[in-house]
VOPAGU-2260 file (C-alpha; in pm, 1 decimal, decimal comma):
REM VOPAGU-2260
SITE   aa  ch    i         X         Y         Z
SITE  MET   A    0    1733,7    1055,0     374,6
SITE  ARG   A    1    1748,1     732,4     103,1
SITE  LYS   A    2    2006,3     828,7     -98,4
SITE  HIS   A    3    1900,3     723,1    -464,9
SITE  ARG   A    4    1633,8    1061,1    -407,1
SITE  TYR   A    5    1939,6    1243,2    -383,6
SITE  TYR   A    6    1903,2    1260,5    -702,2
SITE  GLN   A    7    1602,4    1307,7    -860,2
SITE  PRO   A    8    1479,1    1544,3    -639,5
SITE  VAL   A    9    1261,1    1731,4    -929,7
SITE  ILE   A   10    1094,5    1425,8    -998,7
SITE  SER   A   11     991,9    1340,7    -652,5
SITE  VAL   A   12     871,8    1750,1    -575,1
SITE  LEU   A   13     634,1    1703,9    -945,6
SITE  THR   A   14     548,5    1328,5    -852,4
SITE  ILE   A   15     381,8    1498,4    -495,7
SITE  TYR   A   16     275,5    1753,8    -614,3
SITE  PHE   A   17      29,2    1645,0    -923,0
SITE  ILE   A   18    -111,9    1344,5    -659,0
SITE  CYS   A   19    -182,5    1731,5    -478,3
SITE  PHE   A   20    -268,3    1925,4    -715,7
SITE  VAL   A   21    -512,7    1626,8    -841,5
SITE  LEU   A   22    -651,8    1644,5    -525,1
SITE  ARG   A   23    -783,3    2011,3    -497,9
SITE  VAL   A   24    -909,0    2007,8    -855,2
SITE  ILE   A   25   -1154,1    1746,2    -706,8
SITE  GLU   A   26   -1249,1    1941,8    -491,5
SITE  TYR   A   27   -1288,3    2229,4    -691,7
SITE  MET   A   28   -1429,6    2156,9    -928,5
SITE  PHE   A   29   -1684,2    1921,2    -809,1
SITE  ILE   A   30   -1685,6    1776,9    -372,9
SITE  ARG   A   31   -1658,7    2232,7    -358,0
SITE  THR   A   32   -1603,2    2213,5     -35,4
SITE  ASP   A   33   -1522,9    2636,4      -4,1
SITE  GLN   A   34   -1872,4    2686,5    -109,9
SITE  SER   A   35   -2102,1    2584,8     172,6
SITE  ILE   A   36   -2117,4    2552,9     526,5
SITE  PHE   A   37   -1797,8    2487,7     539,6
SITE  GLY   A   38   -1642,1    2767,0     338,2
SITE  GLU   A   39   -1289,1    2639,9     335,4
SITE  ALA   A   40   -1149,3    2407,8      77,5
SITE  PHE   A   41    -981,3    2186,3     336,3
SITE  ILE   A   42   -1011,1    1823,8     245,7
SITE  HIS   A   43    -738,4    1893,9       8,0
SITE  LYS   A   44    -521,8    2006,7     262,0
SITE  LEU   A   45    -610,8    1765,7     496,8
SITE  ALA   A   46    -507,0    1513,4     161,5
SITE  GLY   A   47    -166,5    1635,7     150,1
SITE  ILE   A   48     -83,2    1754,4     525,7
SITE  LEU   A   49    -120,3    1295,9     521,9
SITE  ILE   A   50      76,4    1320,6     164,1
SITE  LEU   A   51     292,0    1470,0     339,8
SITE  SER   A   52     372,9    1274,8     654,0
SITE  SER   A   53     371,8     967,0     411,1
SITE  ALA   A   54     662,0    1162,8     276,6
SITE  LEU   A   55     910,5    1211,9     518,4
SITE  GLN   A   56     789,4     884,3     619,7
SITE  TYR   A   57     968,2     716,0     315,4
SITE  LEU   A   58    1211,5     930,7     228,0
SITE  SER   A   59    1374,7     894,1     651,3
SITE  LEU   A   60    1284,5    1229,2     750,7
SITE  LYS   A   61    1098,4    1403,6    1076,8
SITE  TRP   A   62     911,5    1637,6    1119,2
SITE  THR   A   63    1161,1    1912,2    1273,2
SITE  ASP   A   64    1418,1    1884,6     912,3
SITE  ILE   A   65    1205,3    2068,6     741,1
SITE  GLY   A   66    1110,2    2273,5     967,7
SITE  PHE   A   67     970,4    2207,4    1260,0
SITE  LYS   A   68    1127,0    2303,2    1600,6
SITE  HIS   A   69    1045,9    2303,0    1855,8
SITE  ARG   A   70    1339,0    2597,7    1942,4
SITE  LEU   A   71    1236,1    2965,6    1967,4
SITE  ALA   A   72     828,6    2863,7    1778,5
SITE  VAL   A   73     667,8    3077,9    1971,0
SITE  ARG   A   74     842,7    3380,6    1969,5
SITE  ASN   A   75     856,5    3318,1    1610,3
SITE  ILE   A   76     420,4    3263,3    1563,9
SITE  PHE   A   77     444,8    3595,2    1699,8
SITE  TYR   A   78     691,5    3775,6    1545,6
SITE  GLY   A   79     479,9    3565,5    1156,8
SITE  LEU   A   80     135,4    3777,3    1414,7
SITE  LEU   A   81     355,9    4088,8    1385,0
SITE  PHE   A   82     460,4    4074,1    1087,7
SITE  GLY   A   83      84,8    4034,9     950,5
SITE  ALA   A   84    -106,0    4233,2    1137,9
SITE  SER   A   85     175,2    4550,8    1070,3
SITE  VAL   A   86     181,1    4539,5     711,1
SITE  TYR   A   87    -279,3    4499,5     661,0
SITE  LEU   A   88    -271,0    4811,8     858,2
SITE  ILE   A   89    -106,6    4965,4     641,7
SITE  ALA   A   90    -303,0    4794,6     432,2
SITE  TYR   A   91    -634,6    4875,7     539,3
SITE  SER   A   92    -569,1    5284,6     584,9
SITE  MET   A   93    -518,0    5349,8     246,4
SITE  GLU   A   94    -804,6    5194,0     133,6
SITE  PHE   A   95   -1015,0    5324,8     367,7
SITE  LEU   A   96    -852,1    5646,6     264,2
SITE  LEU   A   97    -850,7    5586,5     -61,0
SITE  GLN   A   98   -1262,7    5497,9     -18,2
SITE  ILE   A   99   -1268,8    5874,7     153,0
SITE  TRP   A  100   -1091,8    5990,8     -62,0
SITE  GLY   A  101   -1424,4    5870,7    -334,8
SITE  ASN   A  102   -1630,4    5955,6    -141,4
SITE  GLY   A  103   -1767,4    5608,1     -18,3
SITE  SER   A  104   -1823,3    5650,9     318,6
SITE  PRO   A  105   -1636,3    5384,3     427,2
SITE  ALA   A  106   -1705,8    5147,7     741,9
SITE  VAL   A  107   -1440,7    4825,6     878,2
SITE  LYS   A  108   -1676,6    4559,7     925,7
SITE  LEU   A  109   -1660,5    4191,5    1106,6
SITE  TYR   A  110   -1791,2    3831,7     920,8
SITE  VAL   A  111   -1686,3    3549,2     726,3
SITE  THR   A  112   -1670,6    3546,1     393,6
SITE  SER   A  113   -1532,2    3314,9     104,9
SITE  TYR   A  114   -1264,1    3400,4     -49,2
SITE  SER   A  115   -1412,4    3382,2    -444,8
SITE  VAL   A  116   -1225,6    3541,8    -812,6
SITE  SER   A  117   -1614,5    3664,9    -877,0
SITE  GLY   A  118   -1599,6    3870,0    -485,1
SITE  ASN   A  119   -1646,4    3715,7    -169,4
SITE  GLN   A  120   -1913,2    3462,3     -75,8
SITE  VAL   A  121   -2121,7    3481,3     214,3
SITE  MET   A  122   -2137,8    3706,5     481,0
SITE  GLN   A  123   -2170,8    3477,3     823,8
SITE  THR   A  124   -2160,9    3640,0    1197,8
SITE  GLY   A  125   -2188,3    3295,5    1414,0
SITE  ILE   A  126   -1958,6    3267,2    1584,8
SITE  LEU   A  127   -1933,2    2822,8    1482,3
SITE  PHE   A  128   -1837,3    2993,4    1115,2
SITE  PHE   A  129   -1565,1    3162,6    1318,2
SITE  LEU   A  130   -1440,0    2864,5    1405,1
SITE  PHE   A  131   -1428,3    2775,3    1038,1
SITE  CYS   A  132   -1209,8    2966,7     918,7
SITE  VAL   A  133    -916,0    2957,0    1213,3
SITE  LEU   A  134    -919,2    2585,3    1134,4
SITE  GLY   A  135    -941,0    2623,8     830,2
SITE  ASN   A  136    -655,1    2821,3     818,8
SITE  ILE   A  137    -437,5    2668,5    1034,0
SITE  ILE   A  138    -401,3    2348,1     788,6
SITE  ASN   A  139    -415,4    2465,9     487,2
SITE  VAL   A  140    -105,2    2661,5     670,6
SITE  VAL   A  141      69,7    2398,8     799,0
SITE  MET   A  142     -59,8    2219,7     433,6
SITE  GLU   A  143     100,2    2402,0     244,3
SITE  GLU   A  144     465,0    2587,3     421,3
SITE  GLY   A  145     482,1    2200,5     494,8
SITE  ILE   A  146     472,2    2084,4     136,8
SITE  PHE   A  147     601,7    2410,8     -36,5
SITE  ARG   A  148     899,6    2535,8     161,4
SITE  GLY   A  149     988,3    2231,8     355,5
SITE  LEU   A  150     992,1    1962,1     187,8
SITE  PHE   A  151    1021,1    2124,0    -163,0
SITE  VAL   A  152    1247,0    2302,0    -105,3
SITE  ARG   A  153    1461,0    2022,3     136,5
SITE  LEU   A  154    1462,3    1858,2    -175,2
SITE  LEU   A  155    1552,8    2081,0    -371,1
SITE  GLU   A  156    1801,6    2197,8    -194,0
SITE  MET   A  157    2002,2    1885,7    -169,5
SITE  LYS   A  158    2111,5    1926,9    -610,0
SITE  TYR   A  159    2074,9    2303,0    -664,3
SITE  SER   A  160    2083,9    2618,6    -537,1
SITE  PHE   A  161    1867,4    2764,4    -219,2
SITE  MET   A  162    1750,8    3035,8    -410,5
SITE  LYS   A  163    1722,4    2784,9    -754,3
SITE  ALA   A  164    1479,8    2568,5    -479,2
SITE  ALA   A  165    1264,3    2851,4    -331,2
SITE  PHE   A  166    1174,8    2981,2    -702,7
SITE  PHE   A  167    1127,5    2664,3    -831,3
SITE  SER   A  168     846,4    2533,2    -530,8
SITE  SER   A  169     752,1    2933,5    -584,9
SITE  VAL   A  170     605,8    2863,0    -934,5
SITE  LEU   A  171     463,6    2500,3    -760,5
SITE  PHE   A  172     289,1    2818,6    -551,4
SITE  GLY   A  173     169,9    3065,9    -773,4
SITE  ILE   A  174      38,6    2761,9   -1010,1
SITE  TRP   A  175    -141,8    2618,3    -721,3
SITE  HIS   A  176    -374,7    2877,9    -795,0
SITE  ILE   A  177    -521,7    2790,4   -1106,2
SITE  ALA   A  178    -877,4    2615,2   -1003,2
SITE  ALA   A  179   -1029,8    2948,1    -847,7
SITE  PRO   A  180   -1055,3    3058,8   -1151,5
SITE  VAL   A  181   -1066,9    2830,8   -1365,1
SITE  ARG   A  182   -1365,8    2699,1   -1210,5
SITE  SER   A  183   -1513,5    3032,2   -1227,0
SITE  LEU   A  184   -1499,8    3070,5   -1579,2
SITE  LEU   A  185   -1654,9    2720,5   -1626,8
SITE  ASP   A  186   -1907,3    2861,5   -1409,4
SITE  GLY   A  187   -2001,0    3102,7   -1660,7
SITE  GLU   A  188   -1894,6    3396,9   -1331,0
SITE  ILE   A  189   -1639,8    3538,3   -1549,8
SITE  SER   A  190   -1530,1    3601,0   -1911,4
SITE  PRO   A  191   -1241,1    3386,7   -2058,0
SITE  VAL   A  192   -1063,5    3724,2   -2033,3
SITE  GLY   A  193   -1134,9    3743,3   -1740,0
SITE  ALA   A  194   -1041,6    3394,4   -1663,4
SITE  ILE   A  195    -604,6    3460,5   -1846,6
SITE  ALA   A  196    -628,0    3786,0   -1611,2
SITE  ALA   A  197    -733,9    3632,4   -1313,8
SITE  ILE   A  198    -460,0    3333,0   -1366,4
SITE  ILE   A  199    -185,9    3619,8   -1455,6
SITE  ILE   A  200    -281,6    3807,4   -1146,5
SITE  LEU   A  201    -287,6    3475,8    -916,6
SITE  VAL   A  202      59,3    3314,2   -1090,2
SITE  LEU   A  203     210,9    3639,6   -1022,0
SITE  THR   A  204     101,4    3792,7    -652,2
SITE  SER   A  205     107,9    3371,9    -531,1
SITE  GLY   A  206     420,4    3332,3    -689,6
SITE  ILE   A  207     611,8    3626,9    -543,5
SITE  ALA   A  208     407,5    3535,8    -166,6
SITE  GLY   A  209     574,7    3203,2    -215,6
SITE  LEU   A  210     899,4    3358,8    -314,4
SITE  LYS   A  211     832,6    3551,8      81,1
SITE  PHE   A  212     801,3    3285,6     283,6
SITE  CYS   A  213    1086,0    3100,6     145,2
SITE  LEU   A  214    1330,0    3359,6     234,9
SITE  LEU   A  215    1079,5    3401,1     558,3
SITE  THR   A  216    1232,9    2998,3     670,2
SITE  LYS   A  217    1553,0    3048,3     502,3
SITE  ILE   A  218    1616,2    3413,0     738,4
SITE  THR   A  219    1432,0    3237,3    1045,2
SITE  GLY   A  220    1573,6    2843,0    1023,5
SITE  SER   A  221    1197,7    2752,2    1025,5
SITE  LEU   A  222     869,1    2777,9     904,3
SITE  TRP   A  223     697,7    2956,0    1220,1
SITE  MET   A  224     720,6    3223,1    1061,1
SITE  SER   A  225     626,3    3189,9     794,8
SITE  MET   A  226     319,2    2990,3     879,6
SITE  ALA   A  227     206,5    3245,1    1132,9
SITE  ASP   A  228     179,8    3526,3     868,1
SITE  HIS   A  229      87,8    3331,6     568,7
SITE  PHE   A  230    -224,8    3227,9     810,8
SITE  PHE   A  231    -320,9    3645,7     949,4
SITE  ASN   A  232    -276,0    3682,2     563,9
SITE  ASN   A  233    -527,1    3479,9     510,5
SITE  THR   A  234    -729,7    3464,1     790,5
SITE  ILE   A  235    -810,0    3882,6     750,2
SITE  ILE   A  236    -923,5    3853,2     488,5
SITE  ASN   A  237   -1160,8    3630,7     556,6
SITE  LEU   A  238   -1298,0    3871,1     889,2
SITE  LEU   A  239   -1210,5    4253,2     835,5
SITE  HIS   A  240   -1422,5    4382,4     573,6
SITE  ILE   A  241   -1434,6    4707,0     394,9
SITE  THR   A  242   -1789,2    4816,6     317,6
SITE  SER   A  243   -1893,9    5141,1      95,3
SITE  THR   A  244   -2224,9    5291,9     -35,3
SITE  SER   A  245   -2176,2    5060,7    -348,6
SITE  GLY   A  246   -2012,4    4726,2    -222,3
SITE  ALA   A  247   -1819,2    4523,0      25,6
SITE  ASP   A  248   -1431,0    4451,4     -59,8
SITE  GLU   A  249   -1365,7    4705,3    -464,8
SITE  LEU   A  250   -1018,2    4787,3    -373,1
SITE  GLN   A  251    -977,7    4446,1    -194,4
SITE  ILE   A  252    -720,3    4334,5    -449,4
SITE  ILE   A  253    -546,6    4667,9    -421,9
SITE  ARG   A  254    -546,9    4573,0       0,4
SITE  ILE   A  255    -379,5    4237,7     -53,1
SITE  SER   A  256     -92,9    4395,3    -342,6
SITE  VAL   A  257      48,0    4651,9    -140,6
SITE  ALA   A  258      47,1    4469,4     210,1
SITE  GLN   A  259     245,0    4166,2      -9,9
SITE  THR   A  260     438,2    4418,7    -186,4
SITE  ILE   A  261     547,9    4561,6     152,1
SITE  SER   A  262     635,5    4321,0     358,5
SITE  PHE   A  263     822,0    4222,4      15,2
SITE  LEU   A  264    1079,7    4416,4     -15,2
SITE  ILE   A  265    1076,5    4422,1     343,7
SITE  VAL   A  266    1165,6    4043,9     339,7
SITE  ILE   A  267    1422,4    4125,0     137,1
SITE  LEU   A  268    1567,4    4394,4     228,9
SITE  ILE   A  269    1629,6    4173,2     582,6
SITE  TYR   A  270    1770,7    3887,2     335,2
SITE  PHE   A  271    2000,4    4022,8     245,9
SITE  LYS   A  272    2164,6    4263,4     556,2
SITE  SER   A  273    2118,5    3954,3     755,2
SITE  ARG   A  274    2330,3    3790,8     574,8
SITE  ALA   A  275    2060,5    3467,8     572,7
SITE  TYR   A  276    2173,6    3363,4     200,7
SITE  LYS   A  277    2479,2    3231,1     427,1
SITE  LYS   A  278    2339,3    2963,1     627,8
SITE  LEU   A  279    2192,3    2724,7     545,6
SITE  THR   A  280    1838,2    2728,6     525,8
SITE  LEU   A  281    1722,4    2477,8     815,6
SITE  VAL   A  282    1935,2    2420,3    1086,5
């Protein structure tokens, strides 16, 4: 890596973050790809991958240096998908039981939606929409994990401890998610109070999820397990829904909170149990 970059990792991180965030705002506010047939804001994610590639070249880093390693990739992807499926099985089961307890006559349905602060949008069952959903979420995790857990943590660890680097990266990841509620506020879909509540919830939950992904990267020494877990989390929310007599996915926020809380506690336990804090993040 270019030596002068050792002494200004925060500036490097914030510069890359600002460029990516501006592109995200442009797509969310003006292009609105997630409200189109694609159902996913993927343009700024593709641009983010190009920015990541350019940053790696400029900093004389390789993709393997930030966690895209061939060793044990398939195994870690499998573990990540299995981990995500396990916690969401518990979360969906709890939501289903709550609906039964409330006489909601719940049913599990499979269709594609686009996540929105004011409620999931559109219901599609065509195979093309399923493909868009899967491809969009693959692009999403490559960009977000590559930048937030790969590049940012790698840069920040050159000057700070892993936990400081992970915390800073996770704060940025939480702020990354404010675009949706701000747009909903400007569009009149939610009130100012609702927007503030949504921003607080999204920043906290996304920040905690980001920290979990950082810890998974530390534990496994690569990005594959965190990418797979992240992919499963996003995809299952878009595809698998619980409907009741009064609507669909009314308790979705509880479902997500349960899944993320359980998975975060498990990862924290493994992190300390395996003494992962004693090893290099990406080796």
